[in-house]
C-alpha positions in Angstrom: -17.1 30.7 4.6 -15.8 32.2 1.4 -13.4 30.0 -0.6 -10.3 31.9 -2.0 -9.1 30.7 -5.4 -5.7 31.1 -7.1 -6.5 30.7 -10.8 -3.7 29.7 -13.1 -4.5 30.2 -16.7 -7.2 32.8 -16.2 -7.4 34.0 -19.8 -7.8 30.6 -21.4 -11.0 28.7 -22.2 -11.3 26.9 -18.9 -10.0 30.0 -16.9 -12.7 32.2 -18.4 -15.4 29.6 -17.4 -14.0 29.4 -13.9 -14.5 33.2 -13.6 -18.0 32.8 -14.9 -18.7 30.3 -12.1 -17.2 32.8 -9.6 -19.2 35.6 -11.1 -22.5 33.7 -10.7 -21.6 32.8 -7.1 -20.5 36.0 -5.5 -20.2 35.7 -1.7 -19.2 32.0 -2.0 -15.9 32.4 -4.0 -13.2 35.0 -4.0 -10.4 35.3 -6.6 -7.2 35.6 -4.6 -4.7 35.3 -7.5 -4.8 35.5 -11.3 -2.1 34.2 -13.6 -2.1 34.1 -17.4 0.6 32.8 -19.8 0.6 35.4 -22.5 0.4 39.2 -22.4 -3.2 40.1 -22.8 -5.5 43.0 -22.1 -7.9 40.4 -20.8 -5.9 40.0 -17.6 -6.2 43.7 -16.7 -9.9 43.5 -17.2 -10.2 40.4 -15.0 -8.1 42.1 -12.3 -10.3 45.2 -12.4 -13.4 43.1 -12.0 -12.2 40.6 -9.4 -9.7 42.6 -7.4 -7.2 39.8 -6.7 -4.3 40.0 -4.3 -2.0 39.0 -7.1 -2.4 39.4 -10.9 0.5 38.6 -13.2 1.5 37.4 -16.6 4.2 34.7 -16.8 5.2 34.0 -20.4 6.7 30.7 -19.1 5.9 29.3 -15.7 9.4 27.8 -15.5 10.9 31.3 -15.1 9.2 31.9 -11.7 11.3 31.3 -8.7 10.3 28.9 -5.9 9.7 31.8 -3.6 7.5 33.6 -6.1 5.4 30.4 -6.6 5.0 29.9 -2.9 3.9 33.5 -2.4 1.4 33.1 -5.3 -0.5 30.4 -3.4 0.0 31.8 0.1 -3.4 33.4 0.3 -5.7 30.8 -1.3 -7.7 27.9 -0.2 -7.6 26.1 -3.5 -5.4 26.3 -6.5 -7.3 26.0 -9.8 -4.8 24.9 -12.4 -6.3 25.8 -15.8 -3.1 26.6 -17.6 -2.5 24.5 -20.7 0.7 22.7 -21.6 3.7 21.4 -19.7 4.2 24.7 -17.8 1.0 23.8 -15.8 2.9 21.0 -14.1 5.2 23.5 -12.3 2.2 25.3 -10.9 0.6 22.1 -9.8 3.7 21.0 -7.9 4.1 24.5 -6.3 0.5 24.5 -5.1 1.0 21.0 -3.5 4.2 22.1 -1.8 2.3 25.1 -0.5 -0.2 22.6 1.1 -3.1 23.7 -1.1 -5.8 21.4 -2.5 -5.8 21.4 -6.3 -8.6 21.6 -8.7 -6.8 20.2 -11.7 -7.8 21.0 -15.3 -4.2 20.8 -16.7 -3.8 17.4 -18.3 -0.1 17.6 -18.6 0.3 17.6 -14.8 -0.8 13.9 -14.7 0.2 12.9 -18.2 3.8 14.0 -17.9 4.2 14.0 -14.2 1.5 11.8 -12.7 3.8 9.7 -10.5 5.5 12.9 -9.1 2.3 14.8 -8.6 0.4 12.0 -6.8 3.3 11.2 -4.6 3.7 14.8 -3.6 0.0 15.1 -2.9 0.0 12.0 -0.7 3.0 13.4 1.2 1.4 16.8 1.8 -2.0 15.3 2.5 -3.7 17.6 -0.1 -6.6 16.6 -2.4 -6.4 16.5 -6.2 -9.9 17.1 -7.6 -10.2 16.4 -11.3 -11.9 19.0 -13.5 -11.9 17.1 -16.8 -15.5 16.2 -17.5 -14.6 12.5 -17.8 -12.6 12.4 -14.6 -15.1 14.5 -12.7 -17.8 12.0 -13.8 -15.7 9.1 -12.4 -15.1 11.1 -9.2 -18.8 11.6 -8.8 -19.6 8.0 -9.5 -17.2 7.0 -6.8 -19.0 9.2 -4.3 -16.4 12.0 -4.6 -13.7 9.6 -3.2 -10.8 8.5 -5.3 -10.2 5.5 -3.0 -13.6 3.8 -3.6 -13.1 0.2 -4.8 -14.2 -0.4 -8.4 -13.7 -3.0 -11.2 -13.4 -1.0 -14.4 -13.4 2.6 -15.5 -15.0 3.5 -18.9 -14.2 6.9 -20.4 -16.4 8.2 -23.2 -15.2 10.0 -26.3 -17.3 12.0 -28.7 -15.1 10.7 -31.5 -14.3 14.2 -32.7 -15.2 15.6 -36.1 -13.5 12.8 -38.1 -14.9 9.7 -36.5 -16.2 8.2 -39.7 -13.6 9.6 -42.1 -11.6 7.2 -44.2 -7.7 7.3 -44.0 -7.8 9.0 -47.4 -10.1 11.7 -46.1 -8.0 12.1 -43.0 -5.0 12.9 -45.1 -6.9 16.0 -46.6 -8.5 17.5 -43.4 -7.6 21.1 -42.6 -6.9 22.8 -39.3 -10.2 24.7 -39.6 -12.0 21.4 -39.8 -10.1 19.9 -36.9 -11.0 22.9 -34.7 -14.8 22.3 -35.4 -15.5 19.9 -32.5 -19.0 18.5 -32.7 -20.0 18.9 -29.0 -17.4 20.7 -26.9 -16.0 24.3 -27.0 -12.3 24.1 -26.1 -8.9 25.7 -26.8 -7.2 24.9 -30.1 -4.6 22.4 -28.7 -7.1 20.2 -26.8 -9.5 20.5 -29.7 -7.0 19.0 -32.1 -6.0 16.4 -29.6 -9.7 15.4 -29.4 -9.7 15.1 -33.2 -6.7 12.8 -33.2 -8.0 10.9 -30.0 -4.7 11.7 -28.4 -6.7 13.5 -25.7 -8.5 10.3 -24.9 -5.2 8.5 -24.5 -4.1 11.3 -22.2 -7.3 10.7 -20.1 -6.5 7.0 -19.7 -3.1 8.0 -18.3 -4.7 10.5 -16.0 -7.2 7.8 -14.8 -4.3 5.5 -14.1 -2.8 8.0 -11.8 -5.9 9.5 -10.2 -7.6 6.2 -9.4 -4.7 3.8 -9.1 -6.1 1.7 -11.9 -4.1 -0.7 -14.0 -4.4 0.1 -17.7 -6.2 -3.2 -18.2 -9.0 -1.8 -16.1 -9.5 1.4 -18.1 -11.5 1.4 -21.3 -12.6 4.1 -23.7 -15.7 4.0 -25.9 -17.2 6.4 -28.5 -20.3 8.2 -27.4 -21.2 10.9 -30.0 -23.8 12.7 -27.9 -21.3 13.5 -25.1 -24.1 13.2 -22.5 -22.7 10.2 -20.5 -19.3 11.6 -19.4 -17.9 8.4 -17.9 -18.9 5.1 -16.2 -17.6 3.1 -13.3 -18.3 -0.6 -13.1 -18.3 -2.4 -9.7 -17.6 -5.9 -8.5 -21.3 -6.9 -8.5 -21.7 -5.9 -12.2 -23.5 -2.6 -11.4 -22.4 0.5 -13.3 -22.8 4.1 -12.3 -22.6 6.9 -14.8 -22.7 10.7 -14.6 -24.9 12.3 -17.3 -25.4 15.9 -18.3 -25.3 18.3 -21.3 -21.7 19.2 -22.5 -21.0 22.1 -20.2 -17.6 22.5 -18.5 -19.1 24.8 -15.8 -20.5 21.7 -14.0 -17.2 20.0 -13.3 -15.5 23.3 -12.7 -18.1 24.3 -10.1 -18.2 20.9 -8.5 -14.4 20.9 -8.1 -14.8 24.0 -5.9 -17.9 23.0 -3.9 -17.9 19.2 -3.5 -19.6 17.4 -1.8 -22.1 20.3 -2.0 -23.8 21.1 -5.2 -25.1 24.5 -6.4 -27.4 25.5 -9.3 -25.4 25.5 -12.5 -26.7 24.0 -15.7 -30.0 22.9 -17.3 -31.2 19.4 -16.4 -31.3 16.8 -19.1 -34.5 16.4 -21.1 -34.3 12.6 -21.5 -37.4 12.3 -23.7 -36.1 15.0 -26.1 -32.7 13.2 -26.3 -34.5 10.1 -27.2 -31.5 7.8 -27.5 -27.8 7.5 -26.6 -25.3 5.7 -28.7 -22.0 3.9 -28.0 -19.5 2.2 -30.3 -16.0 0.8 -30.3 -13.2 3.4 -30.3 -11.4 3.0 -33.7 -7.8 3.0 -32.4 -6.4 1.6 -35.6 -7.6 4.7 -37.5 -6.3 7.2 -34.8 -2.8 6.0 -33.8 -2.3 8.8 -31.4 -4.5 7.0 -28.9 -2.3 3.9 -28.9 0.9 6.0 -28.8 -0.4 7.6 -25.6 -1.2 4.3 -24.0 2.1 2.8 -25.0 4.0 5.8 -23.4 1.8 5.5 -20.3 2.6 1.9 -19.8 6.3 2.5 -20.2 6.2 5.3 -17.6 9.4 7.1 -16.6 10.2 9.9 -19.0 8.1 8.5 -21.9 4.8 10.4 -21.2 6.6 13.7 -20.8 8.4 13.2 -24.1 5.1 12.2 -25.7 3.5 15.4 -24.5 6.4 17.6 -25.6 6.4 16.0 -29.1 2.6 16.3 -29.4 2.6 20.0 -28.6 5.1 20.6 -31.3 3.3 18.4 -33.8 0.0 20.1 -33.2 1.6 23.5 -33.5 3.0 22.5 -36.8 -0.3 21.2 -38.0 -2.2 24.4 -37.0 0.5 26.4 -38.8 0.1 24.4 -42.0 3.5 22.7 -41.9 2.3 19.1 -41.7 -0.8 17.1 -42.5 -3.2 15.7 -40.0 -1.8 12.1 -40.2 1.7 13.5 -39.7 0.8 14.4 -36.2 0.9 10.8 -35.1 3.9 10.0 -37.3 5.8 12.9 -35.8 5.0 11.8 -32.2 6.0 8.2 -33.1 9.3 9.4 -34.6 10.1 11.6 -31.6 9.4 8.8 -29.1 11.8 6.5 -31.0 14.5 9.2 -30.7 14.2 9.9 -27.0 16.0 7.3 -24.8 13.9 5.7 -22.1 14.9 6.9 -18.6 13.5 7.3 -15.1 11.9 10.6 -14.2 11.8 10.9 -10.4 12.0 14.7 -10.3 10.7 17.8 -12.1 14.0 18.5 -13.8 14.0 15.0 -15.4 10.5 15.6 -16.7 11.4 19.0 -18.0 14.4 17.4 -19.8 12.2 14.7 -21.3 9.8 17.5 -22.5 12.7 19.3 -24.1 14.0 16.2 -25.8 10.5 15.3 -27.1 10.1 18.8 -28.6 13.5 18.8 -30.2 12.9 15.3 -31.7 9.5 16.4 -33.1 11.1 19.5 -34.7 13.8 17.3 -36.3 11.1 15.0 -37.6 9.1 17.9 -39.0 11.7 20.3 -40.3 14.8 18.1 -40.6 18.0 18.1 -38.5 
């Protein structure tokens, strides 16, 4: 039976790879809806190739009405949320309300709205299948069940391009250098977040929500080869890991086919690899990681404010307005300015996102 997909964020890095997976598996998948976030000729080309029921550009997902979002997901079997940024959260919640399983590649849905998203998914009885390589690895190690008992989750991090830089060197890095990730090809925002290790902090928050793990049972280690994508430790001391070359098509495809597997990527040549290396994550040199964990532990509106501030800080860095170390300083300043509050609804999260952005802008450009 053909699986119909509503793809949100079709023109971004992950969205284009989703379409590559669909293209290579004609007769198995059908694109039912395409949505992009910015006006682009790419959407018209995608619509011509895949003939979706719906193809639209939404400059800001918040502007779509409840009825429009419901109609967007009415004809699909699975909603693939590949949109970047806070706007992706509104689509995730709309897909869940429509009773659709979600293949989730949008970090902000769980970072900013994890409690809301997971509660809504439980209420509707829909599945959230992670697409991040690290969380897909954990999902696989748990037998494609998020309720499998475990003792500890270990996320791996490449360490980014600046792993062995001194603080003095970090103060001089450029946006071009930050965008040169050593192992993965990603969009600019997540690439910079990987360079600051904020991305790894986000993934710890995601793991907390996806797998119901206390923060004390989630660890991150540096693994420069990016071959071991994550590990799960069990009560008897055994550990299961998922290994593979850095290729996002594997977790993308698995999110659409699990528990079945289809041909996708080359198998590892272990002898050629020779060795795999692991080292402690240098959190003291990359404060964004600790800021993310602090916000995650606080809960409420703190993670949404963190995410909003981070988006503005990274935008300013890529635009040349601030230095690389100022990203963390801007986030820290912004979090100190946003009052802690509960966030039990989307509107409260959107307000926290707004406050985080405003606070970051004041920190960068002055009041």
